[in-house]
C-alpha positions in Angstrom: -52.2 96.7 -58.1 -55.1 94.3 -57.2 -56.2 92.5 -54.0 -58.7 89.8 -53.1 -60.0 89.4 -49.6 -62.3 87.3 -47.6 -63.6 88.0 -44.0 -65.6 86.5 -41.2 -67.5 89.3 -39.4 -69.4 89.7 -36.2 -71.6 92.7 -35.5 -74.0 94.2 -33.0 -76.6 96.7 -34.1 -78.2 99.6 -32.3 -81.0 97.3 -30.9 -78.4 94.9 -29.4 -79.0 92.2 -32.0 -75.9 90.2 -32.9 -75.1 89.0 -36.4 -72.5 86.6 -38.0 -71.6 86.8 -41.6 -68.9 86.4 -44.2 -67.8 88.8 -47.0 -65.7 88.8 -50.1 -64.0 91.9 -51.6 -61.9 92.4 -54.7 -60.1 95.8 -55.0 -57.9 97.7 -57.4 -55.5 100.4 -56.3 -52.1 102.0 -56.9 -49.2 102.7 -56.5 -47.5 99.6 -55.3 -45.7 96.4 -56.5 -44.9 92.9 -55.6 -46.7 89.9 -54.2 -48.0 89.1 -50.7 -50.7 87.2 -48.8 -51.8 88.5 -45.4 -54.0 87.4 -42.5 -55.6 90.5 -41.0 -58.1 91.7 -38.4 -60.9 94.1 -39.3 -62.7 96.6 -37.0 -65.4 99.1 -37.9 -67.9 101.5 -36.5 -70.7 99.9 -38.6 -73.5 98.6 -36.5 -74.9 96.4 -39.2 -73.0 94.1 -41.7 -75.2 95.6 -44.4 -73.4 98.9 -44.0 -70.2 97.3 -45.1 -71.6 95.9 -48.3 -71.1 97.8 -51.6 -68.5 100.3 -52.5 -65.5 101.4 -50.4 -62.6 103.8 -50.8 -59.4 102.2 -49.6 -56.2 103.7 -48.3 -53.3 101.3 -47.6 -49.7 101.2 -46.5 -47.8 97.8 -46.8 -44.3 96.4 -46.8 -43.1 92.8 -47.1 -39.6 91.3 -47.4 -40.0 87.6 -46.6 -42.6 88.6 -44.1 -44.3 91.9 -43.5 -47.5 93.8 -42.7 -50.1 96.1 -43.9 -52.5 98.7 -42.5 -55.6 100.0 -44.3 -58.6 102.2 -43.9 -61.8 102.1 -45.8 -64.7 104.5 -46.1 -68.0 103.2 -47.4 -69.9 105.3 -49.9 -73.1 105.1 -52.1 -73.1 105.5 -55.9 -74.8 109.0 -55.5 -71.5 110.2 -53.8 -72.9 110.2 -50.2 -71.2 108.4 -47.3 -72.8 105.3 -45.9 -73.8 106.1 -42.3 -74.4 104.0 -39.2 -77.3 104.4 -36.7 -75.6 107.3 -35.0 -75.3 109.2 -38.3 -71.5 108.7 -38.5 -69.8 107.9 -41.8 -69.0 104.2 -41.8 -65.3 103.2 -41.8 -63.3 100.1 -41.4 -59.7 99.5 -40.5 -57.6 96.4 -41.2 -54.2 95.5 -39.7 -52.2 92.3 -40.3 -49.3 90.6 -42.0 -48.0 87.6 -43.9 -45.4 86.4 -46.4 -44.5 88.3 -49.4 -42.0 90.6 -51.3 -44.0 93.8 -51.8 -44.3 97.4 -50.9 -46.7 100.2 -51.6 -48.6 103.3 -50.5 -51.9 102.9 -52.2 -55.4 104.2 -52.6 -58.2 102.7 -54.6 -61.7 101.2 -54.8 -63.2 97.9 -53.6 -66.6 96.3 -53.8 -67.9 94.0 -51.0 -70.4 91.3 -51.1 -71.9 89.9 -47.9 -73.9 87.1 -46.5 -75.1 86.9 -42.9 -77.5 85.0 -40.6 -79.9 88.0 -40.1 -79.6 89.9 -43.4 -79.3 87.0 -45.9 -77.1 87.6 -49.0 -76.5 90.6 -51.2 -76.8 89.4 -54.8 -76.4 92.3 -57.1 -73.3 93.2 -59.1 -71.7 96.7 -59.1 -73.7 99.3 -61.0 -76.7 97.0 -61.3 -79.9 97.5 -59.3 -82.8 95.1 -58.9 -85.6 96.3 -61.2 -88.8 97.2 -59.5 -91.8 95.0 -60.4 -93.9 97.9 -61.6 -91.2 98.9 -64.1 -90.7 95.6 -65.9 -90.8 96.7 -69.5 -88.5 95.1 -72.2 -85.4 96.9 -71.0 -86.1 96.1 -67.3 -86.7 92.5 -68.2 -83.3 92.4 -70.0 -81.7 93.9 -66.9 -83.4 91.4 -64.7 -82.1 88.5 -67.0 -78.6 89.9 -66.8 -78.8 90.4 -63.1 -80.0 86.8 -62.7 -77.2 85.5 -64.9 -74.5 87.3 -63.1 -76.1 86.9 -59.7 -74.2 87.7 -56.6 -72.7 84.3 -56.0 -71.2 84.0 -59.5 -68.4 86.6 -59.1 -67.1 85.3 -55.7 -67.2 81.8 -57.1 -65.2 82.7 -60.2 -62.8 84.8 -58.1 -62.4 81.9 -55.6 -61.6 79.4 -58.3 -59.2 81.8 -59.9 -57.4 82.5 -56.6 -57.3 78.7 -55.8 -55.8 77.9 -59.2 -53.3 80.7 -58.9 -52.3 79.7 -55.4 -51.9 76.0 -56.3 -49.8 76.8 -59.4 -47.6 79.1 -57.3 -47.2 76.8 -54.3 -46.4 73.7 -56.4 -44.4 75.6 -59.1 -46.7 74.0 -61.7 -44.8 74.0 -65.1 -42.3 76.4 -63.6 -44.9 79.1 -62.9 -43.3 80.2 -59.6 -39.9 80.4 -61.3 -41.3 82.5 -64.1 -43.1 84.8 -61.7 -39.8 85.3 -59.7 -38.1 86.3 -62.9 -40.8 88.7 -63.9 -41.1 92.5 -63.0 -43.5 91.6 -60.2 -40.5 90.5 -58.2 -39.1 93.7 -56.6 -36.1 91.8 -55.2 -34.6 90.0 -58.3 -31.7 87.6 -57.5 -32.7 87.3 -53.8 -32.6 83.6 -52.9 -35.5 84.0 -50.4 -38.0 85.0 -53.0 -38.9 81.5 -54.3 -39.6 80.2 -50.8 -41.6 83.4 -50.0 -43.6 83.1 -53.2 -44.4 79.4 -52.2 -45.7 80.6 -48.9 -47.8 83.2 -50.7 -49.2 80.4 -52.9 -50.2 78.4 -49.9 -52.1 81.3 -48.4 -53.7 82.2 -51.7 -54.9 78.6 -52.0 -56.5 78.9 -48.6 -58.2 82.1 -49.5 -59.3 80.5 -52.8 -60.9 77.6 -50.9 -62.7 80.2 -48.6 -63.9 82.3 -51.5 -65.1 79.2 -53.5 -67.1 77.9 -50.4 -68.4 81.5 -50.0 -69.7 81.4 -53.6 -71.3 78.0 -53.0 -73.0 79.3 -49.8 -74.4 82.2 -51.8 -75.5 79.9 -54.6 -77.6 78.1 -52.0 -79.0 81.0 -50.0 -79.2 83.9 -52.5 
């Protein structure tokens, strides 16, 4: 099961400096099924928004029938297998609680990747598994990596995800060419025959459209500042 999230975040670091930023995060996990769109609140022991960028291990419990909720916990980690730590040396975690419309249920665990842009830190631009090549190491292979990194720079993926989410949401909300009806008749509907499902899926489409607008604007901001 996949998720797509956007978040507005406020942080205060160990020096007392405040920061304001936005983030976008696609994730893949299992086991669960259905369709929902949720508005959530996030809290974390990170004292810099930079500590929430990159890879995270998600654990989530959710249930929706018309309307429902979710609770999740994320642990941030580095590609070398170590935990990301805050200024106190504690492993960085984040929790999320919220709810919204949907017909869905699951107890899931999986991975996500978070991009971020903030007033103090600027924007993270790299894609997962890619690192910015060092200037002293720019041989032919490094030049190719730099070219690929530039082509798929940080804003491209949120922009594509935002447009995809917006397209999906509008098609679902407006039942474009019977899309909502076909989705309600597909295996993704875990309550077949329930008369509330089409209306619930329409509400999901509206919220997905809002998220799509947010993610698209997010990608545009990154295109300007990254």
